[in-house]
C-alpha positions in Angstrom: 51.6 -40.2 13.9 54.8 -38.8 15.4 56.3 -38.4 11.9 53.2 -36.4 10.7 53.4 -34.2 13.8 57.1 -33.6 13.3 56.6 -32.9 9.6 53.8 -30.4 10.3 56.0 -28.5 12.7 58.8 -28.6 10.1 56.4 -27.2 7.4 55.4 -24.3 9.8 59.1 -23.5 10.4 59.9 -23.7 6.7 57.0 -21.4 5.8 58.2 -18.9 8.4 61.5 -18.8 6.4 59.8 -18.2 3.1 60.0 -21.8 1.9 57.1 -23.9 0.6 56.4 -27.6 1.2 54.2 -30.3 -0.3 53.5 -33.7 1.3 53.8 -36.7 -1.1 51.6 -39.5 0.2 52.2 -41.7 -2.9 55.3 -43.1 -1.2 52.9 -45.5 0.5 52.0 -46.9 -2.9 55.3 -48.9 -3.0 57.1 -48.5 0.3 59.5 -51.5 -0.4 60.9 -49.7 -3.5 61.2 -46.4 -1.6 62.8 -48.1 1.4 65.3 -49.8 -1.0 66.0 -46.5 -2.7 66.7 -44.7 0.6 68.6 -47.6 2.1 66.3 -47.9 5.0 67.0 -50.6 7.6 64.5 -53.4 8.5 61.3 -52.2 10.4 61.5 -48.7 8.9 58.8 -47.7 6.5 58.3 -44.4 4.7 54.9 -42.8 5.5 55.1 -39.8 3.2 57.6 -37.6 1.4 58.0 -33.9 1.9 59.2 -31.7 -1.0 60.7 -28.4 0.1 61.6 -25.4 -2.0 61.1 -21.7 -2.8 57.7 -21.0 -4.3 57.8 -19.2 -7.7 55.8 -15.9 -7.2 55.3 -15.7 -10.9 53.3 -19.0 -10.8 51.0 -18.9 -7.8 49.7 -22.3 -6.9 46.0 -23.0 -6.4 45.1 -24.6 -3.1 43.0 -27.7 -3.4 39.7 -27.3 -1.4 39.2 -29.7 1.5 36.1 -31.2 3.1 34.6 -28.8 5.6 35.8 -29.4 9.2 32.2 -30.0 10.3 32.1 -33.1 8.0 35.2 -34.7 9.5 35.2 -33.5 13.1 32.7 -34.4 15.8 33.1 -33.6 19.4 32.1 -36.2 22.0 29.7 -38.0 19.7 29.3 -38.5 15.9 27.0 -35.7 14.7 26.5 -35.7 11.0 24.3 -32.6 10.7 23.8 -31.7 7.1 26.7 -34.0 6.2 25.2 -35.0 2.8 24.5 -31.4 1.8 28.0 -30.4 2.8 29.6 -33.2 0.8 27.4 -32.3 -2.2 28.6 -28.7 -2.0 32.3 -29.9 -1.6 31.8 -32.2 -4.7 30.9 -29.1 -6.7 33.9 -27.1 -5.4 36.4 -29.9 -6.0 35.0 -30.6 -9.5 35.4 -26.9 -10.4 38.9 -26.9 -8.9 39.8 -30.0 -10.9 38.5 -28.5 -14.1 40.5 -25.3 -13.5 43.6 -27.4 -13.0 43.1 -29.5 -16.1 42.4 -32.7 -14.2 38.9 -33.4 -15.6 35.5 -33.1 -14.1 35.7 -35.6 -11.2 34.4 -34.7 -7.8 35.5 -36.1 -4.4 32.7 -38.7 -4.2 33.5 -40.0 -7.6 37.3 -40.2 -6.8 36.6 -42.1 -3.6 34.2 -44.5 -5.2 36.5 -45.2 -8.1 39.3 -46.2 -5.7 37.1 -48.8 -4.1 35.3 -50.0 -7.2 38.5 -51.7 -8.4 41.3 -52.9 -6.1 43.8 -51.2 -8.6 42.4 -47.9 -7.5 44.2 -48.4 -4.2 47.5 -47.7 -6.0 49.2 -50.6 -4.2 47.9 -49.7 -0.7 45.8 -52.9 -0.7 49.1 -54.7 -0.3 50.1 -52.7 2.8 50.2 -55.7 5.2 52.4 -57.7 2.8 54.6 -54.7 2.2 55.1 -54.1 5.9 56.0 -57.8 6.4 58.5 -57.5 3.5 60.0 -54.5 5.4 60.6 -56.6 8.5 57.6 -55.7 10.6 56.5 -58.8 12.6 52.7 -58.7 12.1 50.4 -61.4 13.4 
């Protein structure tokens, strides 16, 4: 959590200087390999990468739509008002975005279900406990 908070503050600072940044969560797919590549000591695990650079104004990037805050945030109690309708609307938006980016016609629900339909869809994250032990974390 601390790493994510620090990174978010770094991104805000970078953007104030005209730089852009992209989080790379795929580092968690094989943290042993990343840890070895970076020469990390035992009990240190990469949580994400952060690519930093100057955006090319000639090639504006599209911003991937996200689930509405009302679907992922509840205050005091879980309150799923119209959650299914909002997810259905988001599925349409993400499928349109994916088509426009040349990534096929897969919506959010389809992507999530495909990840859990086959353990391979977890991109190695199903091995997270074993990977953490390999990196020296003493888990019970």
